[in-house]
Structure formats: structure tokens, C-alpha cells
LUMLOMI-184101 format. One record per atom (N, C-alpha, C): residue number from 1; atom name; x, y, z. Coordinates in nm, 4 decimals. Example, Ala and Ser with C-alpha at 12.3 -4.5 7.8 and 13.67 -1.06 7.14 Angstrom:
+-----+----+----------+----------+----------+
|   i | at |        x |        y |        z |
+-----+----+----------+----------+----------+
|   1 |  N |   1.3190 |  -0.5690 |   0.7800 |
|   1 | CA |   1.2300 |  -0.4500 |   0.7800 |
|   1 |  C |   1.3200 |  -0.3300 |   0.7800 |
|   2 |  N |   1.2850 |  -0.2250 |   0.7080 |
|   2 | CA |   1.3670 |  -0.1060 |   0.7140 |
|   2 |  C |   1.2900 |   0.0030 |   0.7870 |
+-----+----+----------+----------+----------+
This chain:
+-----+----+----------+----------+----------+
|   i | at |        x |        y |        z |
+-----+----+----------+----------+----------+
|   1 |  N |  -0.4091 |  -0.9896 |   2.9208 |
|   1 | CA |  -0.4003 |  -0.9876 |   2.7731 |
|   1 |  C |  -0.3984 |  -0.8760 |   2.7145 |
|   2 |  N |  -0.3212 |  -0.8388 |   2.6223 |
|   2 | CA |  -0.3151 |  -0.7317 |   2.4942 |
|   2 |  C |  -0.3701 |  -0.7339 |   2.4146 |
|   3 |  N |  -0.4749 |  -0.6615 |   2.3467 |
|   3 | CA |  -0.5385 |  -0.6947 |   2.1885 |
|   3 |  C |  -0.4992 |  -0.5816 |   2.1411 |
|   4 |  N |  -0.4571 |  -0.6110 |   1.9600 |
|   4 | CA |  -0.3599 |  -0.4817 |   1.9181 |
|   4 |  C |  -0.4288 |  -0.4641 |   1.8003 |
|   5 |  N |  -0.4988 |  -0.3575 |   1.7825 |
|   5 | CA |  -0.6146 |  -0.3081 |   1.7039 |
|   5 |  C |  -0.4980 |  -0.2287 |   1.5728 |
|   6 |  N |  -0.5103 |  -0.3325 |   1.4340 |
|   6 | CA |  -0.4861 |  -0.2271 |   1.3353 |
|   6 |  C |  -0.5655 |  -0.1418 |   1.2084 |
|   7 |  N |  -0.5874 |  -0.0511 |   1.1993 |
|   7 | CA |  -0.7034 |   0.0575 |   1.1158 |
|   7 |  C |  -0.4745 |  -0.0145 |   0.9628 |
|   8 |  N |  -0.6175 |  -0.0704 |   0.8761 |
|   8 | CA |  -0.4692 |  -0.0729 |   0.7553 |
|   8 |  C |  -0.5626 |   0.0359 |   0.6745 |
|   9 |  N |  -0.4544 |   0.1151 |   0.6049 |
|   9 | CA |  -0.5219 |   0.1713 |   0.4946 |
|   9 |  C |  -0.5411 |   0.1066 |   0.3465 |
|  10 |  N |  -0.6852 |   0.1164 |   0.3125 |
|  10 | CA |  -0.7050 |   0.0368 |   0.1736 |
|  10 |  C |  -0.6017 |  -0.0219 |   0.0638 |
|  11 |  N |  -0.5443 |  -0.0963 |   0.0364 |
|  11 | CA |  -0.5031 |  -0.1173 |  -0.0941 |
|  11 |  C |  -0.3553 |  -0.0241 |  -0.0929 |
|  12 |  N |  -0.3010 |  -0.1116 |   0.0874 |
|  12 | CA |  -0.1720 |   0.0229 |   0.0895 |
|  12 |  C |  -0.0567 |  -0.0781 |   0.0249 |
|  13 |  N |  -0.0796 |  -0.2207 |   0.0755 |
|  13 | CA |   0.0489 |  -0.3190 |   0.0139 |
|  13 |  C |   0.0392 |  -0.3442 |  -0.0987 |
|  14 |  N |  -0.0658 |  -0.2974 |  -0.2517 |
|  14 | CA |  -0.0844 |  -0.3048 |  -0.3632 |
|  14 |  C |  -0.0343 |  -0.1651 |  -0.4726 |
|  15 |  N |  -0.0362 |  -0.1102 |  -0.3282 |
|  15 | CA |   0.0306 |   0.0882 |  -0.4459 |
|  15 |  C |   0.1798 |   0.0491 |  -0.4504 |
|  16 |  N |   0.2641 |  -0.0034 |  -0.3666 |
|  16 | CA |   0.4389 |  -0.0049 |  -0.4642 |
|  16 |  C |   0.4810 |  -0.1561 |  -0.4279 |
|  17 |  N |   0.5633 |  -0.1927 |  -0.4968 |
|  17 | CA |   0.5929 |  -0.3107 |  -0.5738 |
|  17 |  C |   0.6656 |  -0.4038 |  -0.4126 |
|  18 |  N |   0.7139 |  -0.3170 |  -0.3177 |
|  18 | CA |   0.8377 |  -0.3770 |  -0.2747 |
|  18 |  C |   0.8181 |  -0.2882 |  -0.1376 |
|  19 |  N |   0.8735 |  -0.3002 |   0.0785 |
|  19 | CA |   0.8926 |  -0.2564 |   0.1236 |
|  19 |  C |   0.9056 |  -0.1179 |   0.1479 |
|  20 |  N |   1.0882 |  -0.1539 |   0.0364 |
|  20 | CA |   1.1675 |  -0.0844 |  -0.0378 |
|  20 |  C |   1.0468 |   0.0450 |  -0.0762 |
|  21 |  N |   1.0418 |   0.0025 |  -0.1918 |
|  21 | CA |   0.9511 |   0.1202 |  -0.2448 |
|  21 |  C |   0.8865 |   0.1980 |  -0.1629 |
|  22 |  N |   0.7651 |   0.1210 |  -0.0722 |
|  22 | CA |   0.7260 |   0.1704 |   0.0309 |
|  22 |  C |   0.8227 |   0.3143 |   0.1499 |
|  23 |  N |   0.9007 |   0.2779 |   0.0993 |
|  23 | CA |   1.0095 |   0.3544 |   0.2112 |
|  23 |  C |   1.0573 |   0.4984 |   0.1066 |
|  24 |  N |   1.0959 |   0.4432 |   0.0544 |
|  24 | CA |   1.1445 |   0.5602 |  -0.0001 |
|  24 |  C |   0.9682 |   0.7071 |  -0.0997 |
|  25 |  N |   0.9026 |   0.5956 |  -0.1594 |
|  25 | CA |   0.7816 |   0.6821 |  -0.1117 |
|  25 |  C |   0.7705 |   0.7447 |   0.0206 |
|  26 |  N |   0.7634 |   0.7794 |   0.1429 |
|  26 | CA |   0.7328 |   0.7691 |   0.2301 |
|  26 |  C |   0.8487 |   0.8834 |   0.2384 |
|  27 |  N |   0.9272 |   0.8384 |   0.2609 |
|  27 | CA |   1.1029 |   0.9277 |   0.3013 |
|  27 |  C |   1.0653 |   1.0595 |   0.1971 |
|  28 |  N |   1.0304 |   1.0535 |   0.0334 |
|  28 | CA |   1.1047 |   1.1488 |  -0.0665 |
|  28 |  C |   0.9680 |   1.2547 |   0.0252 |
|  29 |  N |   0.8379 |   1.1606 |   0.0169 |
|  29 | CA |   0.7337 |   1.2711 |   0.0673 |
|  29 |  C |   0.7260 |   1.4075 |   0.2214 |
|  30 |  N |   0.7711 |   1.3109 |   0.2805 |
|  30 | CA |   0.8298 |   1.3970 |   0.4216 |
|  30 |  C |   0.9352 |   1.4167 |   0.3915 |
|  31 |  N |   1.0281 |   1.4302 |   0.3030 |
|  31 | CA |   1.0803 |   1.5300 |   0.2897 |
|  31 |  C |   1.2949 |   1.4963 |   0.3086 |
|  32 |  N |   1.3681 |   1.4624 |   0.2019 |
|  32 | CA |   1.4499 |   1.3004 |   0.1974 |
|  32 |  C |   1.5773 |   1.3850 |   0.3036 |
|  33 |  N |   1.5642 |   1.5003 |   0.2834 |
|  33 | CA |   1.7013 |   1.5649 |   0.4219 |
|  33 |  C |   1.6204 |   1.6166 |   0.5616 |
|  34 |  N |   1.4210 |   1.6365 |   0.5640 |
|  34 | CA |   1.4384 |   1.5918 |   0.7148 |
|  34 |  C |   1.4906 |   1.4697 |   0.7190 |
|  35 |  N |   1.4279 |   1.3527 |   0.6560 |
|  35 | CA |   1.4052 |   1.2461 |   0.8164 |
|  35 |  C |   1.5986 |   1.1930 |   0.7603 |
|  36 |  N |   1.6465 |   1.2601 |   0.6668 |
|  36 | CA |   1.7916 |   1.1522 |   0.6850 |
|  36 |  C |   1.8143 |   1.2248 |   0.8155 |
|  37 |  N |   1.7815 |   1.3978 |   0.8131 |
|  37 | CA |   1.8813 |   1.4156 |   0.9881 |
|  37 |  C |   1.8346 |   1.3570 |   1.0746 |
|  38 |  N |   1.6869 |   1.2862 |   1.1070 |
|  38 | CA |   1.6865 |   1.2695 |   1.1931 |
|  38 |  C |   1.6781 |   1.0984 |   1.1922 |
|  39 |  N |   1.7559 |   1.0370 |   1.0930 |
|  39 | CA |   1.8281 |   0.9228 |   1.1501 |
|  39 |  C |   1.9660 |   0.9405 |   1.1263 |
|  40 |  N |   2.0329 |   1.0114 |   1.1489 |
|  40 | CA |   2.1903 |   1.0633 |   1.1590 |
|  40 |  C |   2.2223 |   0.9937 |   1.0605 |
|  41 |  N |   2.1383 |   1.0040 |   0.9311 |
|  41 | CA |   2.2377 |   0.9626 |   0.7400 |
|  41 |  C |   2.3031 |   1.1186 |   0.7042 |
|  42 |  N |   2.3035 |   1.1074 |   0.5991 |
|  42 | CA |   2.3374 |   1.2011 |   0.5397 |
|  42 |  C |   2.2453 |   1.2018 |   0.3869 |
|  43 |  N |   2.1338 |   1.2939 |   0.3323 |
|  43 | CA |   2.0810 |   1.2463 |   0.1743 |
|  43 |  C |   2.1227 |   1.1689 |   0.0449 |
|  44 |  N |   2.2578 |   1.1823 |   0.0269 |
|  44 | CA |   2.3061 |   1.1548 |  -0.0281 |
|  44 |  C |   2.3246 |   0.9328 |   0.0718 |
|  45 |  N |   2.3755 |   0.9259 |   0.1749 |
|  45 | CA |   2.2870 |   0.8163 |   0.1869 |
|  45 |  C |   2.2215 |   0.6923 |   0.2338 |
|  46 |  N |   2.1183 |   0.8098 |   0.2587 |
|  46 | CA |   1.9882 |   0.7816 |   0.2613 |
|  46 |  C |   1.9288 |   0.6971 |   0.1181 |
|  47 |  N |   2.0317 |   0.8144 |   0.0348 |
|  47 | CA |   1.9248 |   0.7954 |  -0.0667 |
|  47 |  C |   1.9395 |   0.6720 |  -0.1178 |
|  48 |  N |   2.1290 |   0.6180 |  -0.1033 |
|  48 | CA |   2.1710 |   0.5035 |  -0.1242 |
|  48 |  C |   2.0572 |   0.4232 |  -0.0706 |
|  49 |  N |   2.0943 |   0.3465 |   0.0300 |
|  49 | CA |   1.9678 |   0.2971 |   0.1336 |
|  49 |  C |   1.8493 |   0.2589 |   0.0027 |
|  50 |  N |   1.7747 |   0.3364 |  -0.0288 |
|  50 | CA |   1.6647 |   0.3483 |  -0.0752 |
|  50 |  C |   1.6566 |   0.3207 |  -0.1502 |
|  51 |  N |   1.7726 |   0.3197 |  -0.2715 |
|  51 | CA |   1.7540 |   0.2889 |  -0.3821 |
|  51 |  C |   1.8292 |   0.0973 |  -0.4272 |
|  52 |  N |   1.8688 |   0.1136 |  -0.2712 |
|  52 | CA |   1.9975 |  -0.0621 |  -0.2951 |
|  52 |  C |   2.0244 |  -0.0487 |  -0.3236 |
|  53 |  N |   2.1060 |   0.0179 |  -0.3870 |
|  53 | CA |   2.2551 |   0.0748 |  -0.4146 |
|  53 |  C |   2.3184 |   0.1914 |  -0.4389 |
|  54 |  N |   2.5422 |   0.2122 |  -0.3896 |
|  54 | CA |   2.4910 |   0.3606 |  -0.4488 |
|  54 |  C |   2.5754 |   0.3401 |  -0.5900 |
|  55 |  N |   2.5824 |   0.4570 |  -0.6413 |
|  55 | CA |   2.6400 |   0.4368 |  -0.7488 |
|  55 |  C |   2.6818 |   0.3643 |  -0.8325 |
|  56 |  N |   2.8027 |   0.2935 |  -0.7707 |
|  56 | CA |   2.8591 |   0.2183 |  -0.8305 |
|  56 |  C |   2.8059 |   0.0663 |  -0.8527 |
|  57 |  N |   2.6271 |   0.0565 |  -0.8001 |
|  57 | CA |   2.6369 |  -0.0711 |  -0.7894 |
|  57 |  C |   2.6426 |  -0.1253 |  -0.7245 |
|  58 |  N |   2.7297 |  -0.1081 |  -0.6024 |
|  58 | CA |   2.7539 |  -0.1504 |  -0.4938 |
|  58 |  C |   2.6422 |  -0.1349 |  -0.3675 |
|  59 |  N |   2.5614 |  -0.2909 |  -0.3576 |
|  59 | CA |   2.4644 |  -0.2833 |  -0.2884 |
|  59 |  C |   2.4518 |  -0.2389 |  -0.1521 |
|  60 |  N |   2.3157 |  -0.1625 |  -0.1470 |
|  60 | CA |   2.3404 |  -0.0443 |   0.0664 |
|  60 |  C |   2.2188 |  -0.1255 |   0.0433 |
|  61 |  N |   2.1592 |  -0.1489 |   0.1985 |
|  61 | CA |   1.9757 |  -0.1678 |   0.1722 |
|  61 |  C |   2.0257 |  -0.0967 |   0.3186 |
|  62 |  N |   1.8286 |  -0.0967 |   0.3412 |
|  62 | CA |   1.8408 |  -0.0216 |   0.4672 |
|  62 |  C |   1.8228 |  -0.1296 |   0.5375 |
|  63 |  N |   1.9105 |  -0.1387 |   0.7274 |
|  63 | CA |   1.9560 |  -0.2272 |   0.8200 |
|  63 |  C |   1.7927 |  -0.1986 |   0.8507 |
|  64 |  N |   1.7645 |  -0.2790 |   0.9572 |
|  64 | CA |   1.6641 |  -0.2893 |   1.0215 |
|  64 |  C |   1.6504 |  -0.2869 |   1.0833 |
|  65 |  N |   1.8060 |  -0.2238 |   1.1479 |
|  65 | CA |   1.7882 |  -0.0930 |   1.2607 |
|  65 |  C |   1.7847 |  -0.0175 |   1.2033 |
|  66 |  N |   1.7609 |   0.0316 |   1.1279 |
|  66 | CA |   1.7354 |   0.1178 |   1.0950 |
|  66 |  C |   1.5963 |   0.2157 |   1.0251 |
|  67 |  N |   1.5645 |   0.0933 |   0.9914 |
|  67 | CA |   1.3902 |   0.0865 |   0.9849 |
|  67 |  C |   1.3528 |   0.1489 |   1.0784 |
|  68 |  N |   1.3915 |   0.0843 |   1.2254 |
|  68 | CA |   1.3651 |   0.0705 |   1.3734 |
|  68 |  C |   1.3670 |   0.2161 |   1.3770 |
|  69 |  N |   1.4576 |   0.2642 |   1.3825 |
|  69 | CA |   1.5261 |   0.4085 |   1.3602 |
|  69 |  C |   1.4198 |   0.4672 |   1.3104 |
|  70 |  N |   1.4156 |   0.4744 |   1.1619 |
|  70 | CA |   1.3168 |   0.5352 |   1.0754 |
|  70 |  C |   1.1706 |   0.5315 |   1.1667 |
|  71 |  N |   1.0732 |   0.4201 |   1.1695 |
|  71 | CA |   0.9250 |   0.4306 |   1.2724 |
|  71 |  C |   0.9873 |   0.4917 |   1.3548 |
|  72 |  N |   1.0916 |   0.5067 |   1.4755 |
|  72 | CA |   1.0826 |   0.5775 |   1.5516 |
|  72 |  C |   1.1175 |   0.6964 |   1.6051 |
|  73 |  N |   1.1686 |   0.8100 |   1.5392 |
|  73 | CA |   1.2273 |   0.9737 |   1.4367 |
|  73 |  C |   1.0932 |   1.0320 |   1.4640 |
|  74 |  N |   1.0405 |   0.9930 |   1.3100 |
|  74 | CA |   0.9457 |   1.0179 |   1.2370 |
|  74 |  C |   0.7604 |   0.9878 |   1.2558 |
|  75 |  N |   0.8358 |   0.8693 |   1.3294 |
|  75 | CA |   0.6721 |   0.7942 |   1.3710 |
|  75 |  C |   0.5285 |   0.7721 |   1.3515 |
|  76 |  N |   0.6332 |   0.7315 |   1.1339 |
|  76 | CA |   0.5463 |   0.6682 |   1.0474 |
|  76 |  C |   0.6040 |   0.5122 |   1.1337 |
|  77 |  N |   0.4474 |   0.4306 |   1.1514 |
|  77 | CA |   0.4280 |   0.3905 |   1.1237 |
|  77 |  C |   0.3614 |   0.2434 |   0.9827 |
|  78 |  N |   0.3619 |   0.3563 |   0.8798 |
|  78 | CA |   0.3275 |   0.3001 |   0.7839 |
|  78 |  C |   0.3941 |   0.1668 |   0.7444 |
|  79 |  N |   0.5056 |   0.1338 |   0.7403 |
|  79 | CA |   0.5786 |   0.0273 |   0.7101 |
|  79 |  C |   0.5595 |  -0.0733 |   0.8082 |
|  80 |  N |   0.5246 |  -0.1139 |   0.8710 |
|  80 | CA |   0.4370 |  -0.1728 |   1.0115 |
|  80 |  C |   0.3706 |  -0.2155 |   0.9598 |
|  81 |  N |   0.2018 |  -0.0829 |   0.8427 |
|  81 | CA |   0.1416 |  -0.1079 |   0.8699 |
|  81 |  C |   0.1042 |  -0.2248 |   0.6519 |
|  82 |  N |   0.2209 |  -0.1815 |   0.5698 |
|  82 | CA |   0.2528 |  -0.2153 |   0.4310 |
|  82 |  C |   0.2448 |  -0.3555 |   0.4334 |
|  83 |  N |   0.3321 |  -0.4084 |   0.5544 |
|  83 | CA |   0.3747 |  -0.5589 |   0.6089 |
|  83 |  C |   0.2531 |  -0.6613 |   0.6163 |
|  84 |  N |   0.2861 |  -0.6017 |   0.7314 |
|  84 | CA |   0.1020 |  -0.7083 |   0.7898 |
|  84 |  C |  -0.0002 |  -0.6232 |   0.6849 |
|  85 |  N |  -0.0449 |  -0.6116 |   0.6029 |
|  85 | CA |  -0.1439 |  -0.5428 |   0.4811 |
|  85 |  C |  -0.0971 |  -0.6704 |   0.3667 |
|  86 |  N |   0.0642 |  -0.6966 |   0.3582 |
|  86 | CA |   0.0967 |  -0.7675 |   0.2711 |
|  86 |  C |   0.0878 |  -0.9078 |   0.2779 |
|  87 |  N |   0.1036 |  -0.9255 |   0.3853 |
|  87 | CA |   0.1884 |  -1.0915 |   0.4605 |
|  87 |  C |   0.0131 |  -1.1278 |   0.5442 |
|  88 |  N |  -0.0026 |  -1.0902 |   0.6123 |
|  88 | CA |  -0.1565 |  -1.0787 |   0.7246 |
|  88 |  C |  -0.2559 |  -1.1096 |   0.6834 |
|  89 |  N |  -0.2801 |  -1.0642 |   0.5919 |
|  89 | CA |  -0.4244 |  -1.0251 |   0.4757 |
|  89 |  C |  -0.5137 |  -1.2297 |   0.5213 |
|  90 |  N |  -0.6180 |  -1.2184 |   0.5496 |
|  90 | CA |  -0.6397 |  -1.3387 |   0.5760 |
|  90 |  C |  -0.7753 |  -1.3356 |   0.4178 |
|  91 |  N |  -0.7331 |  -1.4601 |   0.3473 |
|  91 | CA |  -0.7462 |  -1.4899 |   0.2590 |
|  91 |  C |  -0.9240 |  -1.6172 |   0.2527 |
|  92 |  N |  -0.9418 |  -1.6075 |   0.3758 |
|  92 | CA |  -1.1569 |  -1.5974 |   0.3104 |
|  92 |  C |  -1.1408 |  -1.4716 |   0.3721 |
|  93 |  N |  -1.1199 |  -1.4122 |   0.4112 |
|  93 | CA |  -1.1507 |  -1.2223 |   0.4702 |
|  93 |  C |  -1.2017 |  -1.1301 |   0.2954 |
|  94 |  N |  -1.0473 |  -1.2019 |   0.2684 |
|  94 | CA |  -1.0602 |  -1.1047 |   0.0852 |
|  94 |  C |  -1.1428 |  -1.1804 |   0.0203 |
|  95 |  N |  -1.1861 |  -1.2841 |   0.0202 |
|  95 | CA |  -1.3273 |  -1.3326 |  -0.0911 |
|  95 |  C |  -1.4639 |  -1.3152 |   0.0113 |
|  96 |  N |  -1.3932 |  -1.2424 |   0.1075 |
|  96 | CA |  -1.6003 |  -1.2743 |   0.2123 |
|  96 |  C |  -1.5761 |  -1.0103 |   0.1744 |
|  97 |  N |  -1.4932 |  -1.0167 |   0.1863 |
|  97 | CA |  -1.4670 |  -0.8471 |   0.1077 |
|  97 |  C |  -1.4979 |  -0.8423 |  -0.0651 |
|  98 |  N |  -1.4008 |  -0.9230 |  -0.1042 |
|  98 | CA |  -1.4578 |  -0.9387 |  -0.2589 |
|  98 |  C |  -1.6091 |  -0.9633 |  -0.3454 |
|  99 |  N |  -1.6280 |  -1.0736 |  -0.2931 |
|  99 | CA |  -1.8085 |  -1.1087 |  -0.2089 |
|  99 |  C |  -1.8762 |  -1.0283 |  -0.2214 |
| 100 |  N |  -1.9028 |  -0.9047 |  -0.1115 |
| 100 | CA |  -1.9214 |  -0.7936 |  -0.0728 |
| 100 |  C |  -1.9043 |  -0.7174 |  -0.2053 |
| 101 |  N |  -1.8254 |  -0.6841 |  -0.2445 |
| 101 | CA |  -1.7710 |  -0.5936 |  -0.3838 |
| 101 |  C |  -1.8927 |  -0.6251 |  -0.5293 |
| 102 |  N |  -1.8703 |  -0.7540 |  -0.4602 |
| 102 | CA |  -1.9649 |  -0.7569 |  -0.6487 |
| 102 |  C |  -2.1262 |  -0.7720 |  -0.6226 |
| 103 |  N |  -2.1380 |  -0.8293 |  -0.4691 |
| 103 | CA |  -2.2829 |  -0.7865 |  -0.4722 |
| 103 |  C |  -2.3305 |  -0.6763 |  -0.4650 |
| 104 |  N |  -2.2759 |  -0.5744 |  -0.4705 |
| 104 | CA |  -2.3026 |  -0.4423 |  -0.4615 |
| 104 |  C |  -2.2838 |  -0.3236 |  -0.6505 |
| 105 |  N |  -2.1659 |  -0.4563 |  -0.6807 |
| 105 | CA |  -2.2473 |  -0.3925 |  -0.8142 |
| 105 |  C |  -2.3292 |  -0.4247 |  -0.8724 |
| 106 |  N |  -2.3265 |  -0.6039 |  -0.7810 |
| 106 | CA |  -2.4975 |  -0.6381 |  -0.8804 |
| 106 |  C |  -2.6309 |  -0.5679 |  -0.9130 |
| 107 |  N |  -2.6127 |  -0.4655 |  -0.8045 |
| 107 | CA |  -2.7408 |  -0.3930 |  -0.7304 |
| 107 |  C |  -2.7956 |  -0.2652 |  -0.8613 |
| 108 |  N |  -2.6054 |  -0.2758 |  -0.9085 |
| 108 | CA |  -2.5928 |  -0.1384 |  -0.9467 |
| 108 |  C |  -2.6060 |  -0.0940 |  -1.1073 |
| 109 |  N |  -2.6029 |  -0.2356 |  -1.1569 |
| 109 | CA |  -2.5661 |  -0.2436 |  -1.2561 |
| 109 |  C |  -2.7146 |  -0.2640 |  -1.4177 |
| 110 |  N |  -2.8359 |  -0.2736 |  -1.3692 |
| 110 | CA |  -2.8898 |  -0.3165 |  -1.3673 |
| 110 |  C |  -3.0012 |  -0.1548 |  -1.4104 |
| 111 |  N |  -2.9563 |  -0.0092 |  -1.3167 |
| 111 | CA |  -2.9343 |   0.0907 |  -1.3466 |
| 111 |  C |  -2.8290 |   0.1565 |  -1.4406 |
| 112 |  N |  -2.7829 |   0.1180 |  -1.4688 |
| 112 | CA |  -2.6603 |   0.1439 |  -1.5743 |
| 112 |  C |  -2.6969 |   0.1240 |  -1.6449 |
| 113 |  N |  -2.7422 |  -0.0200 |  -1.6700 |
| 113 | CA |  -2.7877 |  -0.0712 |  -1.8154 |
| 113 |  C |  -2.8916 |   0.0240 |  -1.8538 |
| 114 |  N |  -2.9785 |   0.0745 |  -1.7543 |
| 114 | CA |  -3.1264 |   0.1231 |  -1.8103 |
| 114 |  C |  -3.0835 |   0.3084 |  -1.8817 |
| 115 |  N |  -2.9607 |   0.3585 |  -1.8110 |
| 115 | CA |  -2.9623 |   0.4679 |  -1.8668 |
| 115 |  C |  -2.8211 |   0.5242 |  -1.9400 |
| 116 |  N |  -2.8694 |   0.3757 |  -2.0352 |
| 116 | CA |  -2.7101 |   0.3112 |  -2.1737 |
| 116 |  C |  -2.7978 |   0.3146 |  -2.1998 |
| 117 |  N |  -2.9639 |   0.2719 |  -2.1865 |
| 117 | CA |  -3.0338 |   0.2203 |  -2.3228 |
| 117 |  C |  -3.0475 |   0.0874 |  -2.3383 |
| 118 |  N |  -3.0354 |   0.0296 |  -2.2458 |
| 118 | CA |  -2.9748 |  -0.1518 |  -2.2994 |
| 118 |  C |  -3.0989 |  -0.1788 |  -2.2123 |
| 119 |  N |  -3.1854 |  -0.2866 |  -2.2326 |
| 119 | CA |  -3.2291 |  -0.3631 |  -2.1714 |
| 119 |  C |  -3.1871 |  -0.4253 |  -2.1226 |
| 120 |  N |  -3.3092 |  -0.4858 |  -1.9154 |
| 120 | CA |  -3.2222 |  -0.6004 |  -1.8351 |
| 120 |  C |  -3.1529 |  -0.6925 |  -1.9371 |
| 121 |  N |  -3.0867 |  -0.7514 |  -1.9225 |
| 121 | CA |  -3.0920 |  -0.8631 |  -2.0339 |
| 121 |  C |  -3.1549 |  -1.0430 |  -1.9731 |
| 122 |  N |  -3.1804 |  -0.9786 |  -1.7866 |
| 122 | CA |  -3.2356 |  -1.0984 |  -1.8006 |
| 122 |  C |  -3.4174 |  -1.0396 |  -1.8416 |
| 123 |  N |  -3.5071 |  -0.9950 |  -1.8596 |
| 123 | CA |  -3.5843 |  -0.9390 |  -1.9726 |
| 123 |  C |  -3.6216 |  -0.9079 |  -2.0644 |
| 124 |  N |  -3.4830 |  -1.0128 |  -2.1325 |
| 124 | CA |  -3.4651 |  -0.9561 |  -2.3036 |
| 124 |  C |  -3.3499 |  -0.9548 |  -2.3643 |
| 125 |  N |  -3.3735 |  -0.9557 |  -2.4632 |
| 125 | CA |  -3.2187 |  -0.9626 |  -2.5494 |
| 125 |  C |  -3.1570 |  -0.7962 |  -2.5127 |
| 126 |  N |  -3.0188 |  -0.7880 |  -2.4686 |
| 126 | CA |  -2.9630 |  -0.6342 |  -2.5089 |
| 126 |  C |  -2.9774 |  -0.5386 |  -2.6767 |
| 127 |  N |  -3.0032 |  -0.4528 |  -2.6899 |
| 127 | CA |  -2.9790 |  -0.3787 |  -2.8449 |
| 127 |  C |  -2.8700 |  -0.4491 |  -2.8201 |
| 128 |  N |  -2.7129 |  -0.3953 |  -2.9434 |
| 128 | CA |  -2.6528 |  -0.3510 |  -2.9834 |
| 128 |  C |  -2.5684 |  -0.2168 |  -3.0369 |
+-----+----+----------+----------+----------+
């Protein structure tokens, strides 16, 4: 049996509203003309597909085959990571991550309060 390990970029799914937005960000960062050439599309057609419609409003979405072509020809697997980050998160793991961040924050708060000239609330009133 083969195990798959994914190393997800933190917050990948939160940075974009949708896979379409993520794809547009990646394509424009790589260069529209370069990516369009690799996909055998004109830059204007790729722009329409990334926008989801042509200039007249007619739907022009990217197909699944075109998504696979993009991944294969550019080597950019971030769309797969985006989907995994968005839909395969274990709620228990997310809760544990949040609790760990809260615990770390709880350790820092007393020092920050002291640096701000405030008393520790557990040892007396906070000055206002």
C-alpha cells in the first residue's frame, strides 16, 4: 500500500474565495502568455476561462481536462493542494491547532500586559 503525504501551504484555501480565484492568481503570477502557450490556448481565451465568462457574459469556464493540462504542463500542483486544504481538513485537527495557538498566546499575554504597564488581571485590577 502506498502512502501519500501532502505538505500544505498554511491558509491556502483562506486566501482565495474559490478554485477559480486561486487558478487566476497562479496563472497571472506565472505569466498569462507563458501559461496560455503551455495550455495551447490564446491569452484571451485563458483570461475568459479564468473569469468564468467572455466579454459578452457568456459562460466560459475551465474544464476539468484543462485543469489537468495546466497541472501537467506547468508542474503547479497548488490547485490540488487548494482543494485538499479546503475540503479535507479534519475538524478535530483544526480544533487542536486552534487550542495550541491559544495556549501559546496565553503564555505571551502576561508579558505583553506588563510591557504595556498593565497589571496581571489575576493579581489585581487592571489600570485603565
